[in-house]
N, C-alpha and C positions, 0 to 999 in steps of 0.2 A: 353495476356492470363493469367488468374488467376491460380497460381500454385496449389491453393487448390482443383481445380476442375479436376486436372489430375487423371486419373484412375490408379489403381494399376495393375501391370502386371499380366497377367493370363497364364495359361498353363505352358509350360516348363520354361519360364522366372520367373513366380511367384514361381515355385518349386525351382529353382536355387537360387532366392533371399532368400527364406526361409530356405533351407537345404544346401545351397552351403559351408558354413563354416563347417559343419559336414562331408560332402563328402571330402572336401580338407583335413581335419584332418586325416581321415583314409587313404586317397591316400598318404599323406606325411609319415605315419607310415610304409605303405607298400613299399614305395620307399626307405626309410632308411634301412629297413630290407633286401630288395634286394641288396642295396649297400654293406651291411655287408657280406651277403652270397657270392657276386661276389668277394670282396677283399679276404675272406677266401679261396675261390677256387684258386685265383691267387697266394696266399702265399703258398698253398699246391702244385700247379704245379711248382713254382719256386724252392721249397724245393726238389722236385723229380729231377728237372733238376740239381740242385747243387749236390746232392747225385750221380747222374749219372756222372757228370764231375769229382767228387772226387773219384769215385769208392768205395763208402761206401753205406750200406744199401741195401734194396732190388732192387733199381734202379741201384746201382753200380755193383750188380751181373750181371745185364744185359750187362753192358760194358765189364765186365771181359769175359763173355760167347762170346760176339761179337769179342774180340781180339783173344781168343783162337781158335774160329771157323775159322776166316779168316787168322790167323797166321800174322806174322809181314812181310808182303810182301813189298818189296822195288820196287818202280815203276821206270822203266828205262826211263829217259828223252828222250833217243834217239828214242824211239817209237813215240813220239809225235812232234819231231823236224825234219823238212826236211833238 
């Protein structure tokens, strides 16, 4: 078969072959922006957790309130051992 006689794709395949690179370019920009937002959110959550564990900042105040509300109870091991 002569390759010069092959018809150009039409419909969706023609549109993708013509504009596919443009769509891919914008999809890649959106993807990397999403990754940036996701990692920023992860860092913020990790910072909140560290502050809670260290007892500093706004999250650390929650831990202090939790300790004072519950008191420092000691759990008797004999209750759970038969």
